[in-house]
The first five atom37 places (N, CA, C, CB, O) and aatype in JSON, in Angstrom:
{
  "aatype": [12, 15, 11, 11, 10, 2, 9, 3, 0, 9, 0, 2, 6, 10, 6, 7, 15, 0, 13, 13, 1, 1, 14, 0, 14, 11, 5, 16, 3, 0, 1, 14, 15, 16, 14, 10, 14, 6, 5, 0, 9, 19, 6, 6, 2, 5, 15, 8, 14, 14, 5, 15, 6, 1, 19, 2, 0, 1, 16, 14, 19, 1, 14, 2, 7, 1, 1, 9, 9, 16, 1, 2, 15, 13, 6, 9, 18, 6, 3, 5, 12, 3, 15, 10, 1, 11, 10, 15, 10, 5, 6, 11, 12, 6, 7, 11, 10, 7, 15, 12, 15, 5, 12, 19, 1, 6, 0, 19, 3, 16, 18, 10, 11, 16, 1, 1, 15, 1, 6],
  "atom_mask": [
    [1, 1, 1, 1, 1],
    [1, 1, 1, 1, 1],
    [1, 1, 1, 1, 1],
    [1, 1, 1, 1, 1],
    [1, 1, 1, 1, 1],
    [1, 1, 1, 1, 1],
    [1, 1, 1, 1, 1],
    [1, 1, 1, 1, 1],
    [1, 1, 1, 1, 1],
    [1, 1, 1, 1, 1],
    [1, 1, 1, 1, 1],
    [1, 1, 1, 1, 1],
    [1, 1, 1, 1, 1],
    [1, 1, 1, 1, 1],
    [1, 1, 1, 1, 1],
    [1, 1, 1, 0, 1],
    [1, 1, 1, 1, 1],
    [1, 1, 1, 1, 1],
    [1, 1, 1, 1, 1],
    [1, 1, 1, 1, 1],
    [1, 1, 1, 1, 1],
    [1, 1, 1, 1, 1],
    [1, 1, 1, 1, 1],
    [1, 1, 1, 1, 1],
    [1, 1, 1, 1, 1],
    [1, 1, 1, 1, 1],
    [1, 1, 1, 1, 1],
    [1, 1, 1, 1, 1],
    [1, 1, 1, 1, 1],
    [1, 1, 1, 1, 1],
    [1, 1, 1, 1, 1],
    [1, 1, 1, 1, 1],
    [1, 1, 1, 1, 1],
    [1, 1, 1, 1, 1],
    [1, 1, 1, 1, 1],
    [1, 1, 1, 1, 1],
    [1, 1, 1, 1, 1],
    [1, 1, 1, 1, 1],
    [1, 1, 1, 1, 1],
    [1, 1, 1, 1, 1],
    [1, 1, 1, 1, 1],
    [1, 1, 1, 1, 1],
    [1, 1, 1, 1, 1],
    [1, 1, 1, 1, 1],
    [1, 1, 1, 1, 1],
    [1, 1, 1, 1, 1],
    [1, 1, 1, 1, 1],
    [1, 1, 1, 1, 1],
    [1, 1, 1, 1, 1],
    [1, 1, 1, 1, 1],
    [1, 1, 1, 1, 1],
    [1, 1, 1, 1, 1],
    [1, 1, 1, 1, 1],
    [1, 1, 1, 1, 1],
    [1, 1, 1, 1, 1],
    [1, 1, 1, 1, 1],
    [1, 1, 1, 1, 1],
    [1, 1, 1, 1, 1],
    [1, 1, 1, 1, 1],
    [1, 1, 1, 1, 1],
    [1, 1, 1, 1, 1],
    [1, 1, 1, 1, 1],
    [1, 1, 1, 1, 1],
    [1, 1, 1, 1, 1],
    [1, 1, 1, 0, 1],
    [1, 1, 1, 1, 1],
    [1, 1, 1, 1, 1],
    [1, 1, 1, 1, 1],
    [1, 1, 1, 1, 1],
    [1, 1, 1, 1, 1],
    [1, 1, 1, 1, 1],
    [1, 1, 1, 1, 1],
    [1, 1, 1, 1, 1],
    [1, 1, 1, 1, 1],
    [1, 1, 1, 1, 1],
    [1, 1, 1, 1, 1],
    [1, 1, 1, 1, 1],
    [1, 1, 1, 1, 1],
    [1, 1, 1, 1, 1],
    [1, 1, 1, 1, 1],
    [1, 1, 1, 1, 1],
    [1, 1, 1, 1, 1],
    [1, 1, 1, 1, 1],
    [1, 1, 1, 1, 1],
    [1, 1, 1, 1, 1],
    [1, 1, 1, 1, 1],
    [1, 1, 1, 1, 1],
    [1, 1, 1, 1, 1],
    [1, 1, 1, 1, 1],
    [1, 1, 1, 1, 1],
    [1, 1, 1, 1, 1],
    [1, 1, 1, 1, 1],
    [1, 1, 1, 1, 1],
    [1, 1, 1, 1, 1],
    [1, 1, 1, 0, 1],
    [1, 1, 1, 1, 1],
    [1, 1, 1, 1, 1],
    [1, 1, 1, 0, 1],
    [1, 1, 1, 1, 1],
    [1, 1, 1, 1, 1],
    [1, 1, 1, 1, 1],
    [1, 1, 1, 1, 1],
    [1, 1, 1, 1, 1],
    [1, 1, 1, 1, 1],
    [1, 1, 1, 1, 1],
    [1, 1, 1, 1, 1],
    [1, 1, 1, 1, 1],
    [1, 1, 1, 1, 1],
    [1, 1, 1, 1, 1],
    [1, 1, 1, 1, 1],
    [1, 1, 1, 1, 1],
    [1, 1, 1, 1, 1],
    [1, 1, 1, 1, 1],
    [1, 1, 1, 1, 1],
    [1, 1, 1, 1, 1],
    [1, 1, 1, 1, 1],
    [1, 1, 1, 1, 1],
    [1, 1, 1, 1, 1],
    [1, 1, 1, 1, 1]
  ],
  "atom_positions": [
    [[157.29, 78.7, 132.76], [156.46, 79.84, 133.09], [155.2, 79.77, 132.23], [157.23, 81.17, 132.87], [155.27, 79.6, 131.01]],
    [[154.05, 79.91, 132.86], [152.79, 79.82, 132.13], [152.39, 81.2, 131.62], [151.68, 79.22, 133.01], [152.7, 82.23, 132.23]],
    [[151.7, 81.2, 130.51], [151.28, 82.45, 129.88], [150.01, 82.94, 130.55], [151.07, 82.25, 128.35], [149.08, 82.15, 130.76]],
    [[149.93, 84.21, 130.89], [148.76, 84.81, 131.53], [147.96, 85.59, 130.5], [149.19, 85.74, 132.7], [148.52, 86.29, 129.66]],
    [[146.65, 85.45, 130.57], [145.78, 86.19, 129.67], [145.45, 87.54, 130.26], [144.49, 85.39, 129.39], [145.28, 87.68, 131.47]],
    [[145.36, 88.54, 129.4], [144.95, 89.87, 129.82], [143.43, 89.92, 129.77], [145.59, 90.99, 128.92], [142.84, 90.24, 128.74]],
    [[142.8, 89.61, 130.89], [141.34, 89.49, 130.96], [140.66, 90.83, 130.69], [140.92, 88.96, 132.33], [139.61, 90.86, 130.04]],
    [[141.22, 91.92, 131.16], [140.61, 93.24, 130.94], [140.57, 93.58, 129.46], [141.38, 94.32, 131.7], [139.57, 94.11, 128.98]],
    [[141.64, 93.28, 128.74], [141.68, 93.59, 127.3], [140.64, 92.75, 126.56], [143.1, 93.32, 126.73], [139.97, 93.26, 125.66]],
    [[140.5, 91.48, 126.92], [139.52, 90.61, 126.27], [138.1, 91.09, 126.58], [139.7, 89.14, 126.73], [137.25, 91.13, 125.69]],
    [[137.85, 91.47, 127.84], [136.52, 91.96, 128.21], [136.18, 93.23, 127.44], [136.45, 92.22, 129.73], [135.05, 93.39, 126.99]],
    [[137.15, 94.13, 127.29], [136.91, 95.36, 126.53], [136.62, 95.05, 125.07], [138.1, 96.31, 126.64], [135.77, 95.7, 124.45]],
    [[137.31, 94.08, 124.52], [137.13, 93.73, 123.12], [135.76, 93.11, 122.87], [138.23, 92.75, 122.68], [135.15, 93.35, 121.83]],
    [[135.28, 92.33, 123.83], [133.99, 91.64, 123.68], [132.81, 92.49, 124.15], [134.01, 90.34, 124.43], [131.67, 92.07, 124.0]],
    [[133.07, 93.64, 124.7], [132.01, 94.46, 125.29], [130.92, 94.83, 124.3], [132.61, 95.71, 125.86], [129.75, 94.86, 124.68]],
    [[131.26, 95.09, 123.06], [130.27, 95.49, 122.06], [129.57, 94.32, 121.4], [0.0, 0.0, 0.0], [128.65, 94.52, 120.62]],
    [[129.99, 93.09, 121.7], [129.43, 91.91, 121.06], [128.03, 91.63, 121.57], [130.33, 90.71, 121.29], [127.73, 91.83, 122.75]],
    [[127.17, 91.15, 120.67], [125.81, 90.8, 121.06], [125.78, 89.55, 121.93], [124.94, 90.59, 119.82], [124.82, 89.33, 122.67]],
    [[126.82, 88.73, 121.84], [126.85, 87.47, 122.58], [127.39, 87.63, 123.99], [127.67, 86.47, 121.83], [127.14, 86.78, 124.85]],
    [[128.13, 88.69, 124.24], [128.78, 88.84, 125.54], [128.37, 90.13, 126.23], [130.29, 88.81, 125.37], [129.21, 90.84, 126.79]],
    [[127.11, 90.43, 126.2], [126.62, 91.63, 126.88], [126.46, 91.35, 128.36], [125.28, 92.11, 126.27], [126.04, 90.26, 128.76]],
    [[126.8, 92.33, 129.15], [126.6, 92.2, 130.59], [125.15, 92.47, 130.89], [127.53, 93.17, 131.38], [124.52, 93.32, 130.27]],
    [[124.61, 91.74, 131.87], [123.2, 91.99, 132.2], [123.02, 93.39, 132.77], [122.69, 90.95, 133.21], [123.89, 93.92, 133.46]],
    [[121.88, 93.98, 132.46], [121.59, 95.32, 132.95], [121.44, 95.27, 134.46], [120.29, 95.9, 132.28], [120.93, 94.29, 135.0]],
    [[121.88, 96.31, 135.15], [121.74, 96.29, 136.61], [120.27, 96.26, 137.0], [122.44, 97.51, 137.24], [119.44, 96.94, 136.39]],
    [[119.98, 95.46, 138.01], [118.59, 95.33, 138.44], [118.17, 96.57, 139.2], [118.4, 94.07, 139.32], [118.92, 97.12, 140.01]],
    [[116.94, 97.0, 138.91], [116.41, 98.17, 139.6], [115.79, 97.72, 140.9], [115.38, 98.93, 138.71], [115.04, 96.74, 140.95]],
    [[116.1, 98.44, 141.95], [115.48, 98.1, 143.22], [114.09, 98.68, 143.23], [116.32, 98.63, 144.43], [113.86, 99.8, 142.77]],
    [[113.17, 97.93, 143.75], [111.76, 98.28, 143.7], [111.18, 98.08, 145.09], [111.0, 97.43, 142.64], [111.67, 97.25, 145.86]],
    [[110.15, 98.81, 145.41], [109.51, 98.67, 146.7], [108.65, 97.42, 146.74], [108.65, 99.91, 147.01], [108.26, 96.96, 147.82]],
    [[108.34, 96.85, 145.56], [107.52, 95.65, 145.5], [108.3, 94.44, 145.98], [107.0, 95.41, 144.07], [109.52, 94.39, 145.8]],
    [[107.64, 93.48, 146.59], [108.34, 92.26, 146.99], [108.78, 91.48, 145.74], [107.43, 91.37, 147.89], [108.14, 91.57, 144.69]],
    [[109.87, 90.73, 145.87], [110.39, 90.02, 144.71], [109.45, 88.92, 144.24], [111.75, 89.43, 145.03], [109.39, 88.65, 143.04]],
    [[108.72, 88.28, 145.13], [107.76, 87.26, 144.74], [106.36, 87.85, 144.86], [107.91, 85.98, 145.61], [105.95, 88.26, 145.95]],
    [[105.61, 87.88, 143.76], [104.29, 88.49, 143.82], [103.34, 87.64, 144.66], [103.72, 88.68, 142.42], [103.42, 86.41, 144.67]],
    [[102.45, 88.31, 145.35], [101.42, 87.61, 146.09], [100.43, 87.03, 145.08], [100.71, 88.57, 147.1], [100.36, 87.52, 143.96]],
    [[99.67, 86.0, 145.45], [98.77, 85.37, 144.48], [97.83, 86.35, 143.79], [97.96, 84.32, 145.15], [97.61, 86.23, 142.58]],
    [[97.26, 87.31, 144.52], [96.34, 88.25, 143.88], [97.07, 89.17, 142.9], [95.6, 89.08, 144.93], [96.5, 89.58, 141.89]],
    [[98.34, 89.5, 143.21], [99.12, 90.32, 142.28], [99.41, 89.55, 141.0], [100.44, 90.77, 142.94], [99.35, 90.11, 139.91]],
    [[99.72, 88.27, 141.13], [100.02, 87.44, 139.95], [98.81, 87.37, 139.03], [100.43, 86.02, 140.38], [98.96, 87.41, 137.8]],
    [[97.61, 87.27, 139.6], [96.4, 87.19, 138.79], [96.18, 88.5, 138.05], [95.18, 86.86, 139.66], [95.84, 88.49, 136.86]],
    [[96.36, 89.62, 138.72], [96.18, 90.92, 138.08], [97.2, 91.1, 136.96], [96.3, 92.06, 139.1], [96.84, 91.55, 135.87]],
    [[98.46, 90.76, 137.2], [99.49, 90.91, 136.18], [99.22, 89.98, 135.0], [100.87, 90.63, 136.76], [99.48, 90.35, 133.86]],
    [[98.71, 88.78, 135.28], [98.42, 87.84, 134.21], [97.3, 88.36, 133.32], [98.04, 86.47, 134.78], [97.37, 88.23, 132.1]],
    [[96.28, 88.96, 133.92], [95.16, 89.5, 133.14], [95.55, 90.73, 132.34], [94.02, 89.84, 134.05], [94.9, 91.05, 131.35]],
    [[96.61, 91.42, 132.74], [97.03, 92.63, 132.05], [98.11, 92.35, 131.02], [97.52, 93.64, 133.04], [98.7, 93.29, 130.48]],
    [[98.37, 91.09, 130.73], [99.43, 90.78, 129.77], [99.05, 91.31, 128.39], [99.69, 89.26, 129.71], [97.88, 91.51, 128.08]],
    [[100.07, 91.54, 127.59], [99.85, 92.06, 126.25], [99.24, 90.98, 125.37], [101.18, 92.57, 125.63], [99.5, 89.8, 125.59]],
    [[98.44, 91.37, 124.39], [97.88, 90.35, 123.48], [99.02, 89.7, 122.7], [96.83, 90.99, 122.5], [100.02, 90.35, 122.42]],
    [[98.88, 88.42, 122.35], [99.96, 87.73, 121.65], [100.24, 88.37, 120.29], [99.61, 86.26, 121.47], [99.35, 88.93, 119.66]],
    [[101.48, 88.27, 119.87], [101.85, 88.75, 118.56], [101.12, 87.91, 117.51], [103.4, 88.68, 118.35], [100.57, 86.86, 117.84]],
    [[101.1, 88.37, 116.29], [100.39, 87.62, 115.26], [100.99, 86.23, 115.18], [100.45, 88.35, 113.89], [102.19, 86.06, 114.98]],
    [[100.13, 85.25, 115.32], [100.57, 83.87, 115.26], [100.14, 83.27, 113.94], [99.99, 83.06, 116.44], [99.21, 83.74, 113.29]],
    [[100.85, 82.22, 113.55], [100.5, 81.54, 112.32], [99.19, 80.8, 112.56], [101.64, 80.57, 111.87], [99.06, 80.04, 113.52]],
    [[98.26, 81.01, 111.69], [96.95, 80.4, 111.84], [97.02, 78.97, 111.31], [95.85, 81.22, 111.09], [97.61, 78.71, 110.26]],
    [[96.41, 78.05, 112.06], [96.42, 76.66, 111.63], [95.39, 76.38, 110.55], [96.18, 75.76, 112.8], [95.49, 75.39, 109.83]],
    [[94.4, 77.25, 110.43], [93.37, 77.05, 109.42], [93.92, 77.38, 108.04], [92.13, 77.9, 109.72], [94.8, 78.22, 107.88]],
    [[93.38, 76.71, 107.06], [93.79, 76.93, 105.68], [93.25, 78.25, 105.16], [93.33, 75.77, 104.8], [92.09, 78.59, 105.39]],
    [[94.07, 78.98, 104.45], [93.55, 80.18, 103.81], [92.96, 79.76, 102.47], [94.66, 81.27, 103.62], [93.58, 78.97, 101.75]],
    [[91.8, 80.27, 102.12], [91.11, 79.77, 100.92], [91.81, 80.11, 99.61], [89.73, 80.31, 100.88], [91.8, 79.3, 98.68]],
    [[92.41, 81.28, 99.51], [92.98, 81.7, 98.23], [94.39, 82.23, 98.45], [92.1, 82.76, 97.55], [94.61, 83.04, 99.35]],
    [[95.32, 81.8, 97.65], [96.68, 82.33, 97.68], [96.78, 83.42, 96.62], [97.75, 81.21, 97.42], [96.22, 83.29, 95.54]],
    [[97.48, 84.5, 96.94], [97.54, 85.61, 95.98], [98.17, 85.22, 94.65], [98.31, 86.76, 96.57], [97.76, 85.73, 93.6]],
    [[99.15, 84.32, 94.67], [99.8, 83.96, 93.41], [99.32, 82.62, 92.87], [101.3, 83.94, 93.59], [99.81, 82.16, 91.84]],
    [[98.38, 81.98, 93.57], [97.84, 80.71, 93.1], [98.74, 79.52, 93.36], [0.0, 0.0, 0.0], [98.38, 78.4, 92.99]],
    [[99.89, 79.72, 93.99], [100.82, 78.62, 94.25], [100.56, 78.03, 95.63], [102.28, 79.11, 94.15], [100.1, 78.72, 96.54]],
    [[100.86, 76.77, 95.77], [100.7, 76.1, 97.05], [101.99, 76.27, 97.86], [100.36, 74.59, 96.85], [103.08, 76.38, 97.3]],
    [[101.84, 76.3, 99.17], [102.99, 76.48, 100.06], [103.49, 75.11, 100.49], [102.62, 77.35, 101.29], [102.7, 74.26, 100.9]],
    [[104.79, 74.91, 100.41], [105.4, 73.65, 100.84], [105.82, 73.79, 102.29], [106.62, 73.28, 99.93], [106.44, 74.79, 102.68]],
    [[105.47, 72.79, 103.11], [105.92, 72.75, 104.5], [106.65, 71.44, 104.73], [104.72, 72.89, 105.48], [106.35, 70.42, 104.11]],
    [[107.63, 71.48, 105.63], [108.4, 70.27, 105.96], [107.72, 69.56, 107.12], [109.88, 70.62, 106.31], [107.42, 70.17, 108.14]],
    [[107.5, 68.26, 106.93], [106.87, 67.44, 107.97], [107.62, 66.13, 108.08], [105.37, 67.19, 107.65], [108.35, 65.73, 107.18]],
    [[107.43, 65.48, 109.19], [108.09, 64.2, 109.42], [107.04, 63.11, 109.48], [108.94, 64.23, 110.72], [106.12, 63.16, 110.3]],
    [[107.17, 62.13, 108.62], [106.25, 60.99, 108.61], [107.08, 59.72, 108.59], [105.29, 61.04, 107.39], [108.2, 59.7, 108.08]],
    [[106.52, 58.68, 109.13], [107.2, 57.4, 109.13], [106.69, 56.57, 107.96], [106.98, 56.65, 110.47], [105.48, 56.44, 107.76]],
    [[107.63, 56.02, 107.2], [107.25, 55.13, 106.1], [108.09, 53.87, 106.22], [107.47, 55.82, 104.7], [109.08, 53.84, 106.94]],
    [[107.67, 52.83, 105.52], [108.4, 51.57, 105.56], [109.7, 51.67, 104.77], [107.53, 50.43, 105.0], [109.82, 52.47, 103.84]],
    [[110.67, 50.86, 105.16], [111.98, 50.88, 104.49], [111.85, 50.53, 103.01], [112.93, 49.9, 105.16], [112.52, 51.14, 102.17]],
    [[110.99, 49.55, 102.7], [110.86, 49.16, 101.29], [110.25, 50.29, 100.46], [109.99, 47.89, 101.17], [110.58, 50.44, 99.28]],
    [[109.36, 51.11, 101.08], [108.81, 52.26, 100.37], [109.9, 53.28, 100.08], [107.66, 52.91, 101.19], [109.97, 53.84, 98.99]],
    [[110.77, 53.51, 101.07], [111.86, 54.47, 100.88], [112.84, 53.98, 99.83], [112.59, 54.71, 102.21], [113.33, 54.76, 99.01]],
    [[113.13, 52.67, 99.86], [114.04, 52.1, 98.84], [113.47, 52.28, 97.44], [114.3, 50.61, 99.12], [114.2, 52.61, 96.5]],
    [[112.16, 52.05, 97.31], [111.53, 52.2, 96.0], [111.56, 53.66, 95.54], [110.08, 51.7, 96.05], [111.8, 53.93, 94.37]],
    [[111.33, 54.58, 96.46], [111.41, 56.01, 96.11], [112.81, 56.38, 95.66], [110.99, 56.88, 97.31], [112.98, 57.1, 94.68]],
    [[113.82, 55.89, 96.36], [115.21, 56.19, 95.99], [115.53, 55.66, 94.59], [116.19, 55.57, 97.01], [116.17, 56.35, 93.79]],
    [[115.06, 54.44, 94.3], [115.32, 53.85, 92.98], [114.63, 54.66, 91.88], [114.84, 52.38, 92.94], [115.24, 54.95, 90.85]],
    [[113.37, 55.02, 92.11], [112.65, 55.83, 91.13], [113.33, 57.18, 90.92], [111.19, 56.03, 91.57], [113.43, 57.67, 89.8]],
    [[113.78, 57.77, 92.02], [114.46, 59.05, 91.94], [115.74, 58.94, 91.12], [114.77, 59.58, 93.35], [116.02, 59.79, 90.27]],
    [[116.51, 57.9, 91.38], [117.76, 57.69, 90.64], [117.49, 57.47, 89.16], [118.54, 56.5, 91.22], [118.2, 58.0, 88.31]],
    [[116.44, 56.67, 88.85], [116.08, 56.44, 87.45], [115.75, 57.75, 86.75], [114.88, 55.49, 87.36], [116.22, 58.01, 85.64]],
    [[114.93, 58.59, 87.41], [114.55, 59.87, 86.81], [115.78, 60.76, 86.6], [113.52, 60.6, 87.69], [115.9, 61.42, 85.57]],
    [[116.66, 60.78, 87.57], [117.87, 61.61, 87.45], [118.74, 61.14, 86.3], [118.67, 61.59, 88.75], [119.33, 61.95, 85.59]],
    [[118.83, 59.82, 86.11], [119.63, 59.28, 85.0], [119.0, 59.6, 83.65], [119.81, 57.76, 85.14], [119.68, 59.64, 82.63]],
    [[117.69, 59.83, 83.65], [116.98, 60.22, 82.42], [117.03, 61.73, 82.2], [115.52, 59.76, 82.48], [116.48, 62.24, 81.22]],
    [[117.71, 62.45, 83.12], [117.84, 63.89, 82.98], [116.69, 64.68, 83.58], [0.0, 0.0, 0.0], [116.58, 65.89, 83.39]],
    [[115.84, 63.99, 84.32], [114.72, 64.67, 84.96], [115.12, 65.1, 86.37], [113.47, 63.74, 85.01], [116.26, 64.9, 86.79]],
    [[114.18, 65.7, 87.08], [114.46, 66.22, 88.42], [114.7, 65.11, 89.44], [113.3, 67.1, 88.88], [115.66, 65.18, 90.21]],
    [[113.86, 64.1, 89.46], [114.04, 62.98, 90.37], [113.79, 63.34, 91.82], [0.0, 0.0, 0.0], [114.48, 62.84, 92.71]],
    [[112.84, 64.21, 92.08], [112.56, 64.66, 93.43], [111.63, 63.69, 94.15], [111.94, 66.06, 93.42], [110.48, 63.5, 93.75]],
    [[112.14, 63.07, 95.21], [111.3, 62.16, 96.01], [110.18, 62.94, 96.67], [112.14, 61.43, 97.07], [109.07, 62.42, 96.81]],
    [[110.45, 64.17, 97.07], [109.41, 64.99, 97.69], [108.26, 65.23, 96.72], [110.0, 66.34, 98.15], [107.09, 65.15, 97.11]],
    [[108.57, 65.5, 95.48], [107.53, 65.71, 94.47], [106.71, 64.44, 94.27], [108.16, 66.16, 93.14], [105.49, 64.49, 94.13]],
    [[107.41, 63.29, 94.27], [106.7, 62.02, 94.12], [105.72, 61.8, 95.27], [107.71, 60.85, 94.06], [104.58, 61.38, 95.04]],
    [[106.15, 62.09, 96.47], [105.29, 61.9, 97.65], [104.13, 62.89, 97.6], [106.1, 62.09, 98.95], [103.0, 62.52, 97.92]],
    [[104.39, 64.15, 97.21], [103.29, 65.12, 97.11], [102.24, 64.67, 96.1], [103.83, 66.5, 96.71], [101.04, 64.78, 96.35]],
    [[102.7, 64.16, 94.95], [101.76, 63.66, 93.94], [100.96, 62.48, 94.47], [102.5, 63.26, 92.66], [99.76, 62.37, 94.23]],
    [[101.63, 61.58, 95.2], [100.95, 60.41, 95.75], [99.9, 60.83, 96.78], [101.98, 59.45, 96.41], [98.81, 60.26, 96.82]],
    [[100.22, 61.82, 97.6], [99.27, 62.3, 98.6], [98.08, 62.96, 97.9], [99.95, 63.29, 99.57], [96.93, 62.75, 98.3]],
    [[98.34, 63.76, 96.87], [97.24, 64.38, 96.11], [96.31, 63.3, 95.53], [97.8, 65.27, 94.98], [95.09, 63.43, 95.61]],
    [[96.9, 62.26, 94.95], [96.11, 61.18, 94.37], [95.29, 60.47, 95.44], [97.01, 60.17, 93.64], [94.12, 60.17, 95.24]],
    [[95.92, 60.21, 96.57], [95.22, 59.56, 97.69], [94.05, 60.4, 98.17], [96.19, 59.29, 98.85], [92.95, 59.9, 98.38]],
    [[94.3, 61.71, 98.34], [93.24, 62.59, 98.83], [92.09, 62.69, 97.83], [93.8, 63.99, 99.12], [90.92, 62.75, 98.23]],
    [[92.41, 62.72, 96.55], [91.38, 62.81, 95.52], [90.5, 61.56, 95.53], [92.01, 63.0, 94.13], [89.27, 61.66, 95.46]],
    [[91.11, 60.38, 95.61], [90.31, 59.15, 95.64], [89.53, 59.04, 96.95], [91.22, 57.92, 95.45], [88.41, 58.54, 96.96]],
    [[90.11, 59.5, 98.02], [89.43, 59.45, 99.32], [88.2, 60.35, 99.31], [90.41, 59.88, 100.47], [87.14, 59.97, 99.82]],
    [[88.33, 61.53, 98.72], [87.19, 62.47, 98.63], [86.08, 61.92, 97.74], [87.65, 63.83, 98.09], [84.9, 62.11, 98.02]],
    [[86.48, 61.24, 96.67], [85.46, 60.73, 95.74], [84.65, 59.6, 96.37], [86.12, 60.24, 94.45], [83.51, 59.36, 95.96]],
    [[85.22, 58.88, 97.35], [84.5, 57.81, 98.05], [83.49, 58.36, 99.06], [85.5, 56.89, 98.75], [82.52, 57.68, 99.4]],
    [[83.71, 59.56, 99.53], [82.84, 60.12, 100.58], [81.58, 60.73, 100.05], [83.57, 61.15, 101.38], [80.77, 61.24, 100.82]]
  ]
}
């Protein structure tokens, strides 16, 4: 004999969950379900302004003077990564932080400084 699940009890238990909400009943409207081209243009022009978006431009001054770290993906050569790992391990064995990210940030700062001085 197979065991039967009490579906009603499970549905009642999950009813308050944010993950298992039933969709709200659709309101019937006199408007056609597919907008005509001129209606679509009017609705598009009346859209709400976008929420505040992150600006891609650099802000000139930070209130606390600290720089913001962002995660990015860059491709580097395997031998460069091996060298970074070795340097990191050496620093850690010396009791230092050994952060490869910090090493790369310093290298980029040095590169940018020399690049600016050439221009």
